[in-house]
Every structure is written in structure tokens, then in C-alpha cells.
BAFILO-617313 format. One record per atom (N, C-alpha, C): residue in three letters; x, y, z. Coordinates in pm, whole numbers, padded with zeros to 5 digits, always signed. Example, Ala and Ser with C-alpha at 12.3 -4.5 7.8 and 13.67 -1.06 7.14 Angstrom:
ALA+01319-00569+00780 ALA+01230-00450+00780 ALA+01320-00330+00780 SER+01285-00225+00708 SER+01367-00106+00714 SER+01290+00003+00787 
// end
This chain:
UNK-01256-17045+02206 UNK-01382-17059+02280 UNK-01432-16924+02325 UNK-01337-16846+02380 UNK-01373-16711+02425 UNK-01420-16627+02308 UNK-01351-16647+02193 UNK-01389-16573+02073 UNK-01529-16613+02028 UNK-01557-16744+02036 UNK-01690-16793+01998 UNK-01797-16733+02089 UNK-01769-16734+02220 UNK-01864-16678+02316 UNK-01889-16530+02291 UNK-01783-16460+02255 UNK-01797-16316+02229 UNK-01886-16292+02108 UNK-01868-16376+02004 UNK-01949-16362+01883 UNK-02095-16391+01914 UNK-02118-16500+01991 UNK-02255-16537+02026 UNK-02321-16429+02111 UNK-02242-16368+02197 UNK-02295-16262+02281 UNK-02337-16142+02196 UNK-02256-16111+02094 UNK-02288-16000+02004 UNK-02414-16031+01923 UNK-02425-16158+01878 UNK-02544-16196+01802 UNK-02669-16184+01889 UNK-02657-16229+02014 UNK-02771-16223+02106 UNK-02812-16079+02134 UNK-02711-15995+02157 UNK-02739-15854+02183 UNK-02806-15789+02062 UNK-02755-15825+01944 UNK-02815-15769+01822 UNK-02959-15811+01805 UNK-02986-15940+01834 UNK-03124-15989+01823 UNK-03215-15918+01921 UNK-03167-15902+02043 UNK-03247-15835+02145 UNK-03275-15689+02107 UNK-03173-15624+02049 UNK-03192-15485+02006 UNK-03295-15477+01894 UNK-03290-15576+01802 UNK-03388-15577+01692 UNK-03529-15596+01745 UNK-03543-15688+01843 UNK-03674-15711+01902 UNK-03723-15587+01973 UNK-03632-15524+02048 UNK-03669-15403+02121 UNK-03712-15292+02026 UNK-03640-15282+01912 UNK-03676-15180+01815 UNK-03812-15206+01755 UNK-03838-15335+01726 UNK-03968-15372+01671 UNK-04079-15343+01769 UNK-04058-15380+01896 UNK-04159-15355+01999 UNK-04182-15205+02015 UNK-04071-15129+02011 UNK-04084-14985+02025 UNK-04166-14924+01913 UNK-04141-14973+01790 UNK-04217-14922+01675 UNK-04364-14954+01689 UNK-04393-15077+01737 UNK-04532-15117+01753 UNK-04601-15036+01862 UNK-04526-15007+01969 UNK-04585-14932+02079 UNK-04615-14788+02040 UNK-04536-14734+01946 UNK-04558-14595+01905 UNK-04657-14582+01791 UNK-04698-14695+01730 UNK-04797-14689+01622 UNK-04934-14655+01680 UNK-05007-14564+01613 UNK-04969-14488+01494 UNK-04901-14356+01531 UNK-04804-14319+01450 UNK-04732-14195+01476 UNK-04769-14083+01381 UNK-04868-14108+01295 UNK-04915-14007+01201 UNK-05056-14045+01158 UNK-05126-13955+01086 UNK-05263-13986+01044 UNK-05272-14113+00959 UNK-05386-14178+00967 UNK-05413-14302+00892 UNK-05513-14272+00780 UNK-05481-14318+00661 UNK-05570-14299+00547 UNK-05665-14418+00536 UNK-05796-14390+00536 UNK-05898-14495+00522 UNK-05963-14479+00385 UNK-05931-14568+00294 UNK-05988-14564+00159 UNK-06129-14622+00162 UNK-06223-14549+00105 UNK-06360-14598+00087 UNK-06381-14612-00064 UNK-06400-14734-00116 UNK-06408-14753-00261 UNK-06544-14721-00321 UNK-06614-14627-00261 UNK-06745-14582-00306 UNK-06749-14430-00297 UNK-06842-14366-00369 UNK-06857-14221-00355 UNK-06921-14185-00222 UNK-06911-14059-00180 UNK-06976-14016-00056 UNK-07127-14038-00061 UNK-07184-14069+00055 UNK-07329-14081+00064 UNK-07383-14222+00058 UNK-07299-14319+00022 UNK-07345-14457+00017 UNK-07336-14525+00153 UNK-07369-14655+00156 UNK-07374-14726+00282 UNK-07239-14735+00352 UNK-07135-14774+00279 UNK-07002-14787+00340 UNK-06953-14654+00391 UNK-06968-14550+00310 UNK-06923-14417+00348 UNK-06999-14367+00471 UNK-07129-14389+00474 UNK-07210-14344+00588 UNK-07167-14413+00717 UNK-07141-14544+00708 UNK-07100-14618+00827 UNK-06967-14568+00883 UNK-06865-14558+00797 UNK-06734-14521+00849 UNK-06732-14380+00906 UNK-06819-14293+00856 UNK-06824-14158+00912 UNK-06885-14157+01053 UNK-06959-14263+01086 UNK-07006-14278+01224 UNK-06891-14324+01314 UNK-06805-14411+01260 UNK-06700-14473+01341 UNK-06571-14393+01350 UNK-06538-14319+01245 UNK-06407-14254+01236 UNK-06376-14158+01351 UNK-06468-14073+01396 UNK-06432-13984+01508 UNK-06386-14060+01632 UNK-06455-14167+01666 UNK-06417-14245+01784 UNK-06289-14325+01758 UNK-06268-14372+01635 UNK-06144-14442+01601 UNK-06025-14348+01613 UNK-06041-14226+01564 UNK-05934-14127+01574 UNK-05901-14099+01719 UNK-06003-14089+01800 UNK-05985-14062+01943 UNK-05907-14175+02011 UNK-05944-14299+01982 UNK-05879-14412+02047 UNK-05736-14433+01998 UNK-05712-14410+01869 UNK-05579-14431+01813 UNK-05485-14314+01839 UNK-05540-14200+01875 UNK-05456-14083+01901 UNK-05404-14016+01775 UNK-05458-14054+01663 UNK-05423-13994+01534 UNK-05548-13982+01449 UNK-05551-13883+01362 UNK-05666-13863+01276 UNK-05678-13975+01173 UNK-05796-14031+01160 UNK-05825-14125+01052 UNK-05895-14045+00943 UNK-05831-14037+00828 UNK-05878-13951+00718 UNK-05943-14036+00610 UNK-06068-14007+00578 UNK-06141-14081+00476 UNK-06104-14030+00337 UNK-06074-14123+00248 UNK-06046-14090+00108 UNK-06136-14174+00019 UNK-06232-14111-00047 UNK-06324-14182-00136 UNK-06255-14209-00269 UNK-06247-14339-00307 UNK-06187-14379-00434 UNK-06283-14473-00507 UNK-06394-14418-00559 UNK-06497-14503-00621 UNK-06456-14553-00759 UNK-06530-14654-00805 UNK-06514-14701-00942 UNK-06477-14848-00951 UNK-06521-14911-01061 UNK-06483-15048-01088 UNK-06538-15149-00991 UNK-06655-15121-00932 UNK-06714-15213-00835 UNK-06617-15240-00721 UNK-06557-15135-00668 UNK-06461-15131-00557 UNK-06318-15167-00598 UNK-06296-15204-00723 UNK-06163-15250-00766 UNK-06060-15137-00763 UNK-06101-15016-00799 UNK-06006-14904-00803 UNK-05952-14874-00663 UNK-06041-14864-00566 UNK-05998-14838-00430 UNK-05918-14953-00372 UNK-05959-15076-00404 UNK-05888-15193-00352 UNK-05747-15203-00408 UNK-05732-15173-00536 UNK-05599-15176-00596 UNK-05510-15068-00535 UNK-05568-14953-00503 UNK-05491-14846-00439 UNK-05437-14893-00305 UNK-05514-14972-00233 UNK-05466-15025-00105 UNK-05351-15122-00127 UNK-05368-15214-00221 UNK-05266-15315-00247 UNK-05132-15251-00283 UNK-05137-15138-00352 UNK-05015-15069-00394 UNK-04956-14980-00284 UNK-05024-14970-00171 UNK-04976-14886-00062 UNK-04873-14960+00023 UNK-04794-14884+00098 UNK-04697-14945+00188 UNK-04771-15022+00298 UNK-04724-15141+00331 UNK-04789-15222+00435 UNK-04743-15180+00575 UNK-04768-15056+00609 UNK-04718-15003+00736 UNK-04829-14963+00832 UNK-04955-14994+00796 UNK-05066-14962+00885 UNK-05122-14822+00867 UNK-05064-14746+00775 UNK-05111-14607+00756 UNK-05205-14592+00637 UNK-05235-14703+00569 UNK-05338-14704+00466 UNK-05421-14830+00487 UNK-05551-14812+00507 UNK-05643-14923+00525 UNK-05763-14902+00434 UNK-05847-15004+00421 UNK-05957-15000+00325 UNK-06085-15047+00391 UNK-06193-14972+00372 UNK-06325-15014+00418 UNK-06395-15086+00304 UNK-06443-15206+00330 UNK-06505-15286+00224 UNK-06638-15344+00270 UNK-06714-15389+00172 UNK-06836-15465+00199 UNK-06816-15604+00141 UNK-06919-15685+00144 UNK-06910-15820+00090 UNK-06886-15821-00061 UNK-06898-15707-00126 UNK-06866-15698-00269 UNK-06722-15742-00297 UNK-06636-15726-00196 UNK-06498-15771-00210 UNK-06494-15920-00239 UNK-06580-15996-00172 UNK-06586-16141-00194 UNK-06653-16174-00327 UNK-06750-16093-00368 UNK-06820-16117-00494 UNK-06724-16104-00613 UNK-06640-16001-00609 UNK-06550-15975-00721 UNK-06459-16092-00754 UNK-06427-16170-00652 UNK-06336-16283-00673 UNK-06392-16384-00772 UNK-06525-16393-00781 UNK-06590-16487-00872 UNK-06642-16422-00998 UNK-06635-16291-01003 UNK-06705-16219-01108 UNK-06617-16167-01220 UNK-06500-16118-01186 UNK-06420-16048-01285 UNK-06272-16059-01251 UNK-06184-16066-01352 UNK-06041-16065-01323 UNK-06002-15934-01254 UNK-05931-15943-01145 UNK-05887-15824-01072 UNK-05736-15817-01072 UNK-05680-15697-01055 UNK-05533-15683-01052 UNK-05474-15724-00918 UNK-05547-15802-00842 UNK-05501-15849-00711 UNK-05576-15977-00678 UNK-05527-16049-00579 UNK-05594-16168-00528 UNK-05674-16126-00405 UNK-05803-16157-00404 UNK-05893-16111-00297 UNK-05855-16166-00160 UNK-05778-16274-00156 UNK-05736-16333-00028 UNK-05588-16304-00001 UNK-05502-16339-00094 UNK-05358-16333-00070 UNK-05302-16193-00057 UNK-05363-16095-00123 UNK-05307-15959-00125 UNK-05361-15869-00015 UNK-05443-15925+00075 UNK-05503-15842+00180 UNK-05486-15908+00317 UNK-05478-15824+00418 UNK-05475-15871+00556 UNK-05605-15827+00623 UNK-05695-15920+00653 UNK-05818-15882+00723 UNK-05786-15820+00859 UNK-05851-15709+00888 UNK-05829-15639+01015 UNK-05946-15662+01109 UNK-06065-15621+01066 UNK-06181-15631+01154 UNK-06310-15618+01074 UNK-06411-15689+01117 UNK-06545-15664+01065 UNK-06604-15547+01142 UNK-06700-15478+01080 UNK-06761-15361+01142 UNK-06909-15384+01175 UNK-06982-15438+01078 UNK-07124-15463+01102 UNK-07174-15569+01004 UNK-07285-15628+01037 UNK-07352-15722+00947 UNK-07496-15676+00929 UNK-07554-15710+00815 UNK-07689-15663+00786 UNK-07746-15738+00666 UNK-07875-15735+00657 UNK-07942-15788+00539 UNK-07977-15673+00445 UNK-08045-15705+00337 UNK-08091-15601+00245 UNK-08237-15569+00274 UNK-08275-15447+00240 UNK-08414-15403+00252 UNK-08467-15383+00110 UNK-08574-15453+00076 UNK-08635-15434-00055 UNK-08727-15313-00047 UNK-08682-15204-00110 UNK-08758-15078-00106 UNK-08812-15047-00245 UNK-08927-14982-00247 UNK-08995-14948-00372 UNK-09013-14799-00386 UNK-09017-14754-00509 UNK-09052-14615-00536 UNK-09194-14591-00487 UNK-09223-14472-00432 UNK-09359-14445-00385 UNK-09464-14450-00496 UNK-09418-14444-00622 UNK-09512-14450-00734 UNK-09556-14591-00769 UNK-09491-14690-00709 UNK-09528-14830-00738 UNK-09666-14862-00681 UNK-09754-14926-00760 UNK-09892-14954-00718 UNK-09905-15081-00635 UNK-09805-15112-00553 UNK-09809-15231-00467 UNK-09759-15193-00328 UNK-09799-15273-00228 UNK-09762-15240-00091 UNK-09705-15358-00012 UNK-09690-15474-00077 UNK-09627-15586-00008 UNK-09556-15674-00110 UNK-09482-15772-00061 UNK-09398-15853-00148 UNK-09478-15936-00247 UNK-09587-15996-00203 UNK-09666-16080-00293 UNK-09728-15998-00405 UNK-09773-15878-00375 UNK-09826-15789-00480 UNK-09715-15751-00578 UNK-09593-15731-00527 UNK-09480-15698-00614 UNK-09449-15814-00708 UNK-09444-15936-00653 UNK-09415-16053-00735 UNK-09522-16071-00843 UNK-09648-16052-00806 UNK-09756-16065-00904 UNK-09742-15961-01015 UNK-09707-15839-00977 UNK-09688-15733-01077 UNK-09571-15765-01168 UNK-09461-15814-01111 UNK-09343-15847-01191 UNK-09373-15961-01289 UNK-09453-16057-01246 UNK-09489-16167-01336 UNK-09579-16120-01449 UNK-09659-16019-01423 UNK-09748-15967-01528 UNK-09675-15873-01624 UNK-09556-15826-01580 UNK-09477-15735-01664 UNK-09333-15785-01674 UNK-09309-15901-01737 UNK-09174-15956-01743 UNK-09075-15862-01811 UNK-08962-15838-01743 UNK-08853-15753-01794 UNK-08892-15606-01808 UNK-09004-15567-01748 UNK-09046-15426-01758 UNK-09015-15346-01631 UNK-08997-15416-01519 UNK-08963-15346-01396 UNK-08811-15343-01378 UNK-08762-15234-01320 UNK-08619-15216-01302 UNK-08583-15205-01154 UNK-08463-15250-01120 UNK-08414-15227-00984 UNK-08276-15162-00991 UNK-08252-15069-00900 UNK-08124-14999-00894 UNK-08023-15080-00816 UNK-07898-15069-00854 UNK-07789-15128-00777 UNK-07673-15029-00777 UNK-07576-15054-00690 UNK-07459-14966-00686 UNK-07349-15017-00778 UNK-07384-15105-00870 UNK-07287-15151-00968 UNK-07305-15298-01002 UNK-07279-15332-01125 UNK-07288-15471-01168 UNK-07193-15558-01087 UNK-07246-15667-01033 UNK-07164-15759-00956 UNK-07159-15732-00808 UNK-07219-15622-00765 UNK-07223-15595-00622 UNK-07327-15681-00553 UNK-07331-15676-00421 UNK-07425-15760-00349 UNK-07569-15722-00377 UNK-07595-15595-00408 UNK-07731-15554-00441 UNK-07773-15614-00575 UNK-07680-15621-00669 UNK-07708-15687-00797 UNK-07737-15835-00775 UNK-07654-15900-00692 UNK-07675-16041-00665 UNK-07809-16065-00595 UNK-07847-15973-00507 UNK-07977-15987-00440 UNK-08090-15983-00541 UNK-08079-15893-00639 UNK-08182-15885-00744 UNK-08190-16011-00827 UNK-08075-16068-00860 UNK-08075-16190-00941 UNK-08124-16310-00860 UNK-08091-16312-00731 UNK-08143-16419-00646 UNK-08295-16408-00634 UNK-08345-16286-00627 UNK-08489-16262-00623 UNK-08555-16313-00752 UNK-08493-16285-00866 UNK-08546-16334-00994 UNK-08558-16486-00994 UNK-08452-16552-00945 UNK-08450-16699-00945 UNK-08555-16756-00851 UNK-08562-16701-00729 UNK-08649-16759-00627 UNK-08797-16724-00648 UNK-08823-16604-00701 UNK-08962-16561-00721 UNK-09015-16597-00859 UNK-08927-16641-00948 UNK-08969-16677-01082 UNK-09012-16557-01164 UNK-08938-16447-01149 UNK-08970-16324-01221 UNK-08848-16277-01298 UNK-08864-16168-01372 UNK-08751-16107-01441 UNK-08758-15956-01426 UNK-08682-15904-01331 UNK-08668-15759-01317 UNK-08526-15722-01359 UNK-08513-15608-01424 UNK-08387-15569-01486 UNK-08304-15479-01395 UNK-08174-15506-01391 UNK-08083-15423-01313 UNK-08049-15293-01385 UNK-08047-15182-01311 UNK-07995-15055-01360 UNK-07878-15018-01268 UNK-07753-15036-01314 UNK-07638-15010-01227 UNK-07606-14861-01217 UNK-07572-14818-01096 UNK-07530-14680-01069 UNK-07387-14682-01016 UNK-07327-14566-01008 UNK-07189-14556-00960 UNK-07181-14537-00808 UNK-07293-14550-00741 UNK-07294-14537-00596 UNK-07436-14532-00544 UNK-07450-14540-00412 UNK-07581-14542-00353 UNK-07657-14412-00364 UNK-07586-14298-00350 UNK-07654-14169-00352 UNK-07731-14144-00481 UNK-07669-14158-00600 UNK-07746-14137-00724 UNK-07855-14241-00744 UNK-07832-14363-00696 UNK-07934-14468-00709 UNK-08059-14432-00629 UNK-08040-14386-00506 UNK-08154-14348-00423 UNK-08228-14227-00481 UNK-08153-14134-00539 UNK-08217-14016-00599 UNK-08314-14058-00709 UNK-08271-14148-00797 UNK-08357-14192-00906 UNK-08471-14282-00856 UNK-08445-14359-00752 UNK-08550-14444-00696 UNK-08661-14360-00635 UNK-08624-14260-00558 UNK-08724-14171-00498 UNK-08800-14097-00607 UNK-08728-14060-00714 UNK-08791-13987-00823 UNK-08873-14073-00918 UNK-08867-14204-00903 UNK-08947-14293-00987 UNK-08882-14334-01117 UNK-08753-14298-01138 UNK-08686-14340-01261 UNK-08658-14491-01261 UNK-08642-14550-01141 UNK-08636-14695-01125 UNK-08741-14733-01022 UNK-08782-14859-01024 UNK-08896-14898-00941 UNK-08861-14958-00805 UNK-08744-15019-00793 UNK-08714-15090-00669 UNK-08563-15099-00647 UNK-08526-15142-00527 UNK-08384-15154-00494 UNK-08368-15246-00374 UNK-08270-15334-00381 UNK-08233-15418-00268 UNK-08125-15341-00192 UNK-08168-15257-00102 UNK-08082-15152-00047 UNK-08020-15189+00086 UNK-07910-15119+00117 UNK-07849-15133+00249 UNK-07933-15055+00349 UNK-07947-15105+00472 UNK-08028-15034+00571 UNK-07971-14898+00609 UNK-07839-14883+00601 UNK-07773-14761+00647 UNK-07838-14635+00592 UNK-07870-14638+00464 UNK-07927-14520+00398 UNK-08078-14533+00381 UNK-08125-14652+00347 UNK-08267-14668+00313 UNK-08361-14645+00432 UNK-08313-14674+00552 UNK-08398-14661+00671 UNK-08457-14522+00684 UNK-08375-14420+00662 UNK-08423-14282+00678 UNK-08530-14247+00575 UNK-08517-14303+00454 UNK-08614-14273+00349 UNK-08747-14345+00374 UNK-08739-14464+00432 UNK-08861-14538+00464 UNK-08936-14466+00577 UNK-08863-14423+00678 UNK-08925-14354+00790 UNK-08991-14223+00748 UNK-08931-14155+00651 UNK-08985-14026+00607 UNK-09095-14042+00503 UNK-09120-14165+00458 UNK-09225-14190+00360 UNK-09182-14170+00216 UNK-09052-14147+00193 UNK-09004-14127+00056 UNK-08991-14259-00019 UNK-08981-14370+00055 UNK-08975-14502-00006 UNK-09064-14598+00072 UNK-09106-14705+00005 UNK-09185-14809+00070 UNK-09097-14933+00087 UNK-09096-14991+00205 UNK-09020-15114+00229 UNK-09117-15231+00241 UNK-09088-15341+00169 UNK-09181-15455+00170 UNK-09121-15581+00232 UNK-08987-15588+00248 UNK-08926-15706+00308 UNK-08780-15679+00342 UNK-08730-15752+00443 UNK-08589-15746+00480 UNK-08534-15888+00484 UNK-08409-15904+00443 UNK-08348-16037+00450 UNK-08294-16062+00591 UNK-08276-16188+00624 UNK-08231-16223+00757 UNK-08338-16300+00832 UNK-08301-16351+00947 UNK-08393-16434+01024 UNK-08491-16353+01106 UNK-08455-16229+01138 UNK-08543-16145+01220 UNK-08562-16008+01155 UNK-08665-15939+01198 UNK-08689-15804+01148 UNK-08583-15707+01200 UNK-08565-15600+01126 UNK-08471-15497+01170 UNK-08531-15417+01284 UNK-08449-15390+01384 UNK-08497-15306+01495 UNK-08530-15166+01447 UNK-08460-15121+01343 UNK-08485-14987+01290 UNK-08614-14980+01210 UNK-08662-15096+01159 UNK-08785-15100+01079 UNK-08871-15218+01126 UNK-08919-15214+01248 UNK-08990-15330+01304 UNK-09120-15365+01232 UNK-09174-15271+01155 UNK-09301-15295+01085 UNK-09281-15371+00954 UNK-09156-15385+00909 UNK-09129-15449+00780 UNK-09100-15597+00800 UNK-09176-15686+00735 UNK-09156-15831+00755 UNK-09028-15882+00689 UNK-08982-15996+00737 UNK-08872-16064+00669 UNK-08924-16126+00539 UNK-08833-16164+00452 UNK-08875-16231+00328 UNK-08952-16359+00358 UNK-08910-16430+00462 UNK-08981-16552+00500 UNK-09124-16520+00542 UNK-09140-16420+00626 UNK-09274-16379+00670 UNK-09358-16331+00552 UNK-09292-16268+00455 UNK-09365-16212+00341 UNK-09393-16315+00232 UNK-09348-16438+00252 UNK-09382-16543+00157 UNK-09272-16588+00063 UNK-09145-16551+00092 UNK-09034-16596+00008 UNK-08923-16650+00099 UNK-08947-16766+00161 UNK-08849-16823+00254 UNK-08720-16864+00184 UNK-08609-16855+00256 UNK-08481-16897+00201 UNK-08404-16787+00130 UNK-08462-16666+00122 UNK-08391-16555+00058 UNK-08284-16505+00155 UNK-08159-16542+00131 UNK-08047-16509+00221 UNK-07946-16422+00149 UNK-07938-16297+00189 UNK-07838-16208+00131 UNK-07777-16123+00243 UNK-07706-16193+00332 UNK-07641-16124+00443 UNK-07515-16054+00392 UNK-07498-15932+00431 UNK-07385-15850+00388 UNK-07305-15811+00511 UNK-07189-15752+00488 UNK-07107-15705+00600 UNK-07018-15591+00553 UNK-06971-15517+00649 UNK-06867-15416+00626 UNK-06745-15456+00707 UNK-06626-15424+00657 UNK-06505-15457+00730 UNK-06388-15370+00687 UNK-06274-15393+00749 UNK-06152-15318+00720 UNK-06042-15416+00680 UNK-05972-15383+00570 UNK-05859-15461+00522 UNK-05734-15375+00520 UNK-05619-15440+00527 UNK-05489-15374+00514 UNK-05410-15449+00408 UNK-05299-15392+00360 UNK-05215-15467+00266 UNK-05162-15596+00332 UNK-05137-15697+00251 UNK-05105-15831+00303 UNK-04984-15834+00396 UNK-04881-15758+00367 UNK-04757-15767+00444 UNK-04754-15678+00569 UNK-04868-15621+00604 UNK-04872-15537+00724 UNK-04837-15620+00847 UNK-04746-15571+00934 UNK-04706-15647+01053 UNK-04825-15688+01138 UNK-04820-15812+01188 UNK-04932-15866+01265 UNK-04961-15784+01390 UNK-04857-15725+01451 UNK-04880-15644+01571 UNK-04966-15523+01540 UNK-04945-15463+01423 UNK-05025-15348+01382 UNK-05168-15391+01351 UNK-05182-15504+01280 UNK-05315-15558+01251 UNK-05390-15582+01382 UNK-05324-15645+01478 UNK-05388-15676+01605 UNK-05431-15549+01680 UNK-05347-15446+01674 UNK-05382-15322+01743 UNK-05503-15256+01677 UNK-05501-15248+01544 UNK-05615-15189+01472 UNK-05743-15268+01499 UNK-05731-15400+01501 UNK-05847-15484+01525 UNK-05903-15463+01666 UNK-05814-15459+01764 UNK-05857-15443+01903 UNK-05923-15307+01926 UNK-05865-15202+01868 UNK-05922-15069+01887 UNK-06055-15055+01814 UNK-06067-15119+01698 UNK-06194-15117+01626 UNK-06303-15187+01706 UNK-06268-15299+01767 UNK-06364-15372+01849 UNK-06411-15287+01968 UNK-06320-15212+02026 UNK-06356-15126+02139 UNK-06450-15015+02095 UNK-06428-14963+01973 UNK-06517-14859+01920 UNK-06657-14916+01899 UNK-06665-15035+01843 UNK-06794-15097+01815 UNK-06870-15132+01943 UNK-06797-15147+02054 UNK-06861-15182+02181 UNK-06912-15061+02257 UNK-06881-14940+02209 UNK-06929-14819+02276 UNK-07081-14810+02260 UNK-07156-14798+02368 UNK-07303-14796+02359 UNK-07357-14694+02260 UNK-07297-14577+02257 UNK-07343-14472+02164 UNK-07328-14517+02019 UNK-07216-14584+01988 UNK-07193-14633+01852 UNK-07291-14745+01819 UNK-07311-14838+01911 UNK-07404-14948+01889 UNK-07545-14896+01862 UNK-07585-14793+01938 UNK-07718-14735+01919 UNK-07731-14668+01783 UNK-07625-14599+01740 UNK-07629-14533+01609 UNK-07642-14636+01497 UNK-07568-14746+01510 UNK-07576-14851+01409 UNK-07715-14914+01406 UNK-07770-14942+01523 UNK-07904-15001+01529 UNK-08009-14910+01468 UNK-07992-14780+01486 UNK-08088-14685+01430 UNK-08084-14685+01278 UNK-07972-14735+01222 UNK-07957-14742+01077 UNK-07981-14884+01024 UNK-08029-14973+01111 UNK-08055-15109+01067 UNK-07935-15199+01064 UNK-07828-15161+01135 UNK-07705-15238+01136 UNK-07677-15295+01274 UNK-07616-15412+01277 UNK-07568-15470+01402 UNK-07416-15459+01406 UNK-07363-15417+01521 UNK-07218-15419+01537 UNK-07169-15562+01524 UNK-07063-15583+01450 UNK-07013-15717+01420 UNK-06864-15720+01453 UNK-06830-15779+01566 UNK-06692-15784+01612 UNK-06634-15922+01584 UNK-06515-15926+01525 UNK-06448-16053+01498 UNK-06298-16032+01503 UNK-06224-16140+01513 UNK-06079-16134+01506 UNK-06036-16132+01360 UNK-05912-16093+01331 UNK-05863-16100+01193 UNK-05877-16240+01133 UNK-05851-16344+01214 UNK-05862-16481+01162 UNK-06006-16516+01129 UNK-06099-16475+01212 UNK-06241-16502+01186 UNK-06288-16427+01061 UNK-06240-16305+01043 UNK-06276-16227+00925 UNK-06222-16295+00799 UNK-06100-16347+00807 UNK-06041-16417+00692 UNK-06126-16538+00653 UNK-06174-16611+00753 UNK-06259-16727+00727 UNK-06390-16685+00661 UNK-06448-16575+00708 UNK-06573-16523+00651 UNK-06554-16487+00503 UNK-06446-16418+00471 UNK-06422-16378+00332 UNK-06414-16500+00241 UNK-06340-16601+00284 UNK-06327-16722+00202 UNK-06462-16792+00184 UNK-06542-16797+00292 UNK-06673-16862+00283 UNK-06766-16786+00190 UNK-06760-16653+00193 UNK-06848-16573+00108 UNK-06804-16574-00038 UNK-06676-16591-00062 UNK-06630-16607-00200 UNK-06698-16729-00262 UNK-06706-16836-00184 UNK-06773-16959-00232 UNK-06923-16938-00244 UNK-06985-16875-00144 UNK-07131-16857-00144 UNK-07177-16768-00260 UNK-07114-16652-00273 UNK-07155-16560-00379 UNK-07118-16614-00516 UNK-07013-16694-00523 UNK-06974-16753-00650 UNK-07084-16840-00707 UNK-07158-16907-00621 UNK-07269-16992-00665 UNK-07380-16908-00728 UNK-07409-16791-00668 UNK-07513-16703-00722 UNK-07469-16646-00857 UNK-07343-16603-00865 UNK-07289-16548-00990 UNK-07303-16651-01103 UNK-07271-16777-01072 UNK-07279-16883-01173 UNK-07423-16913-01210 UNK-07511-16924-01109 UNK-07651-16959-01136 UNK-07721-16852-01219 UNK-07688-16725-01192 UNK-07753-16615-01264 UNK-07677-16575-01390 UNK-07561-16640-01413 UNK-07479-16610-01529 UNK-07447-16460-01538 UNK-07405-16404-01427 UNK-07376-16261-01419 UNK-07241-16233-01485 UNK-07239-16132-01569 UNK-07117-16091-01637 UNK-07095-15943-01615 UNK-06970-15904-01592 UNK-06939-15762-01581 UNK-06946-15698-01717 UNK-07003-15577-01723 UNK-07010-15504-01849 UNK-06877-15435-01873 UNK-06838-15429-01999 UNK-06714-15360-02033 UNK-06732-15210-02027 
// end
């Protein structure tokens, strides 16, 4: 009996030591810089957003958050790099709703749900339909009339086949009864360059970057998706106001970690991200770019991803979108 008690006491002590060690590790996290993979080139919407947040995130976490751009494959290259990383909280990924689109669009070397641990949402936003200044129209109805008179002759830029901007263009084709052709780019920066230069005629753009070009007169904005106008572009009507009700293309940015990352680390990253988004200075910067701070728990983010996989899957099927080889 005494021997049994001694063994049980040793087991209990061992368990307590393991718990204490785990708690200690969690309390000291992070103990080194954190790598934040951005699966787009510099200058695009996702990259622009995280560069607003990273200085304050580094400050709150007490360690440098280092951005690493890993573009290509409609975010698949950067996402796969995350999945192959150690699940220790020192490699995370900034994503947009394109992550949910890919699940219905193309075979990926990972499962969009099972291989990732949702950490936090960052912002939500609609798309802004912007036109090259050379376009001879100034509102949505004039654009639709022009597109109907020139079937398959007008082009719109996107940041890649299968992205949310591509889906927005195809949804526009379906709802407006027109045919405008997608021109895919490898990121937002080159797409905007050609749009401003008139090589493409239009773009269903993220507010983060497009807002500055509209304000400077380099682009014309004719409509924004969502129920209300953007505070950053109050003069631009919603699609409903402009005569195309029901056009819904809500997007989001968020942070993912590898699936096996300890829940305590996920919770800490999520809590600190929420605190950053609540800083008035950060909220104002996002609003100036047409973005709303979007705070959620990891569980709420997981629910959103699953819902958007279903929502975007319907658009992919209806438009018969295929990834190009």
C-alpha cells in the first residue's frame, strides 16, 4: 500500500511538473521573433494592411514580427509554407477570403480547414469597382450599358484567377448580364499600374489600395459592395444605390497558424491582435483605407471560413471558373 502511494505520489508530482512546464512555456511565449508570411507580393491589399498592424503587434508581443512575402499560386505557395512550418507560434500567415475560395477551386497540397488553426480576423470590407480614367463612363449604369454594347471587349484586372476579385467580376457578369474578361495579375501593385495606365479598363479592387488612387483622381470609383457606403469614399454609392441590388462580395483579412499550434499560444496571439485592432489610431488608419476593424475569436473565425467556403463555392460553380495551368 505504501509502495502504491509512493508511486501515485510520483505520478502526481510528474504531472504537476509537466503542467508547470507547459504553463511556463506559454507565459514566456514569444521568446523570439515571429515570422508573418504574406502570400502576396509587396504593395497589395494584404501586405498594406499588415504593415499598418505589425509595429503595434511587435510592441505588444515584445518580439519583432517579421513580414515575409511568399507570393504565387493564388496564395497556395505561402499557405503551404505555413503548413510545413513548426506549429510553435513562430510562423503565422496573413490571408484574405481567397483562402476559402481555393477550397472549391483547385486541388491544394493542404486542407483549408483541417491543416490550419484560425487565430484572428483583422478587417472586413467590400470591393470597390474602379475604372481607368480613360473609360468614357462615370457611373455603374453607364458602365453596364457600355459592356452590353461591347460584349467580351472590356477587361477587368484581378490579383489572380480564383481570387475574390475574380469572383466579384464573374458575379458582376451574371447579375448585370454582361461579359467582361478577366486579366489576372500576380499581385495588386502591377494590376493597379496597368489599370491607371489604361491597359485594362476596370477592377473590383480592395479599398486598402484603391482609396488613395480614387482620392487623387487616378481612378474613378462607381460602386462599392456592402450595405453602406465606405467612410473613406462617402461620395461613391453602393451597388444597390447604383442599380444592382444583391451584389454581395464581402471580403476579410485574417491570421492563421499551423493546425497543431497549442491553444494557449493561439489564444494569446488572438487576444493581442484584438487589442491592436482596438487601438484608436489603428482603427482610424483602417477607416481611412476603407476597412473596418474586425475582431473575432478563433472559433468564430473558423465558422466564418467554413461558411465562406460554401458561399464562394456556389459562385465558382455558377461561373464555371477553372484555374489556368
